[in-house]
N, C-alpha and C positions, 0 to 999 in steps of 0.2 A: 963505561961507554953509554952514551945516551941512546934511548930507544927511538928509532927514526922510521921503522917499517912495521906494517901490520899485515896479517893474513886473515881473510874472512872466508871460511867455508860456506859456500852457498849452493852446492850441488845437492841432489836429492829430488825425489818425486813429490814430496809434500802430500802424502797419501791421506793425511787427516783432513785435508781441505778439498778433496775431490768432491765434485767434478770440476771446480774452478781451476785447479792446478793442472788439468789437462792442457791448458794453453797459456796459463799465467804462472810464472815462477813464484813459489811460496814467498820469497823474500821481497816480491813486488806487491803483495797484497797490502792494502793501505791501513795504517793506523790513523783513523780519521781521513786525512788526505795525503799522508806521507808514508811511503813503504819503509818497513823495518830496516832494510839495508841502508837507507839514507841516514837513519839515526846512528848506525855503526860508523859510517864514513864521517859524519859530522863530529861524533865524539872523538874519533881519532884526530881529525883536523884541529879540534879545539885543544887537544893535548900535544900539539906540535908534531904529529905524525902525518906526513903528507904523502908518503909512498906506500901504496896499498895494493896487495894482490888479492883479487877475489876468485876463488876456486869455483868453477862452474862446470856443468855437464852438458851434453848435447840437448838441444831444444830450449836453451836458456838465453837465446840471442837477444830477447827483449831486455834483459838485464843490461847488456852492454849499451843498448840504446838509451837507457834511462840517464846515464851519466855523460853521454856525449852531447855536445851542443846541437841544438835544433833551429837552424838559421830560419827555415821556412816558418815555424811556429812563432818565433821571436818577431820576425818581420810582420806577421799578421797581427800580433798583439800590439806592436808599436803603431801600426796604422790605425788601431782603435783607441790609441791614446792610453794604453794599459802599461805605462812605463814601469810602474812599481813591480808588476807581475813579471815583466821582461827581466828585471834585475834579479828577481828571486830565482827565475830559471837559469840565468847565467851563473848565479852563485853556485848552483848544484854542480855545474861542470868545472867550476874553478876551485871546488873544495879541496880536491887532492889529485895526485897523479896515480891513475888507476891502471893496473895491469891485469889482464884476464888470463887465468891458468886453467886449461881444460883437463878435466879428470875423466878419463875414459871409462873407468869402473869404480864404483863406490865401495871402498873396503875399510870403512870405519873412519872415525874422526881423526885418529892418528895418521891414517893414510892421507886424508885431506890436508892436514898440516904439513906432512912430508912433501906434498906437491909444491909447497912454497920454498923448498930449499934453495933452488937456484936463484930465486928472486931475493931471498933474505941474505944469503951468503953467511959469513962468519960474524954475526952480530946479534945481539938480543932483539926480540921482536914481540909484538902484541898479537893476540888472537881474539877475535870477536865472534861470538855465535849470535847470529841475527835473531834467534828465538827469544833472546833475553834483553828486554828493554829496561833501562834504569833512568829514573828522573832524580837528579841530586843537584845540590848547589854547585858542586865542582864535578867535572867529568871523572867517573870512577877510574878509568884507565890512566888518567894524569896522576892520581894518588899512587897507583900500582907502579908506574914507571919510576916514581920517586923512591918507593920502597926498594925496587930493584937496584937502582943506582946507589943507594945507601948500603944495602946488604950483599949485593952481587950474587943474589939467588933468585930463582924463578919464583913468581908470585901468582897465586890464583885467588879469584873472588869467591867468598863463601857468604852464606846467609843461613840462619837457623831454619830448618825445614819442619813442617808439620809431620806428625807420625805417618800419615798416609803417603806423604811424598818421599819419604826416606828410601823406599825400595826402587824409586825411579831416578835416583840421583847418585852421583859420585859423592861419597861421604869421607870426610877426613878424620884421622886420629890426631887430635890437637894437643899442642903444648902452648898454652897461652903465655904471651909475652906482655909487653906494655900496650895499653890502649886496645885498638882494633887489630893489633898484629899478632899472628899465631905462627908458630913453627909447625910444619906438617911432618909428622912422624911416618905416616903412610896414608894411602888413599884407597878406599874400597869401592869398587863399582857396583851400584845397585844391590846393596846388602839387604837381607831380611832385617826388619826392625830390631828383632832381638839380638842380631849379630852385629849391628852397626856400632862402630867405636865412638860415635857422637851423633848429633843431629845437625851438624854443620855441613850443608850441601854446597857443592860447587855450582856456581853460576857462570854463565858464558863469557868471562873475561879472563885472560891469561897474559902474563908477560913471561916469556920463556927465554932461557939461556939457549944459545945455539947448539949446545951439546945434546939437546933434546933430539936433534935430527939423527945423530949416531945411535941414540937409544931406540928410536923409532925404526931405523933401518935394520938394526941387529936384533931387535926383539922378536920373540916367537909370536906368530899370529894366533889370535884366539879362535873362537867359534866362528864358522862360516868364512874363515880366512881373513878376518878383520884385524887391522892393526890398531891397537888400543892406546890412546893417549895416556890413559891412567897408568898403564905399565911403565911408560917412559918416564912419567912424573915420579912414580915410586922409585925408579932407578936413580933419578936425579936427587931425590930426597936423601938417599943413602950416600951419595958421592959429594954433592956441592951444597946441599941444603935447599929446601923449598919452603916458602912462606905463604901464608893465607891472609887475606885482608877482608875482615867482616865490614863490608861497606855500608854507609848510610844511604838513605833515600828510599824511593819507591821502586820496587821491582815487579814486573809482570811478564809471565811467560806467554809470548804470542805464538808459540808453536802449536797451540790448540785453538780451535775456533772460539771457545768461550774467552780465552785470554786475549784474543784479538779484539773482541767486543769490549772487554773491560779496559784494554789499553786505549781504544778509541774514545770511550766515555771519559776516562780519566784525562786524556789529552784535551778533549773539548772543554771539560770543566776547568782544566788548568789554564786554558786560554780565555776563560770568563764567559762561557756560553750560558747566559742566564736562562734563555729560552729552554735549553735542554735540561738544566737544573730544575726548572719549574715543572716541565713535563715528567721528569723522573719522580718528583715528589707526588705529583697527581697520580701517576701510575702506581706508586706504592700505597698511596691512600686508598685507591680503588680496590687493592687486594686485601685490605684489612677486614 
């Protein structure tokens, strides 16, 4: 079965970005001029996924306005002859069919994914975590859906982590297959470096079998009553098989302020901003 739907967990306070997240949802903070949530929806649409549920919490109404048409703004821009900008704005609203699912209480990533059950139904689906931006020749989730369709098993994106990052990530116990494809024997959430089964850390892209909902619903909540996606994936690994995809391209974690800055600089240079490039070189020369 083809993957046609996606769930994007976007609830949460964004405490690392306070005070700005007092009034602006973290996923709307700009990477240069485009919020991270936009990149997620765009990657999904480029991979043939047009039905998307975004899980939000109270106070995130600005997020719903981002993807809705803004006729007043478009009319004002058109009157100024800014037709190209009008087309760019309309393209945002036309990228995908977006449903908003309200999460009353944050009870872990697994709970956020479980909130999408009625939307997804009984079919495989993608999950995007907006903290993880990936620049690659082909959309990462497109490659992952192809793996799912071939092997009929859930797929998670992984990347080798630095030793200091291992205790902050989900780490897989791998069985290497051909190329970038790996069979996941188990997954360990935030292990100590000396206890980690590898240094392959999970990055925020998943293609999940719908059976994951039953595992999430029937699983035992962890600390603070949170429902862990890791536990559900481990259960699937024992029953249906789970695969990992060591994806190519550039990955930046924009879930921390320094990562947001790095991503903005990378995107600007990627677009050919020579003025910024020269400024950075001058800044680095001054620090020598």
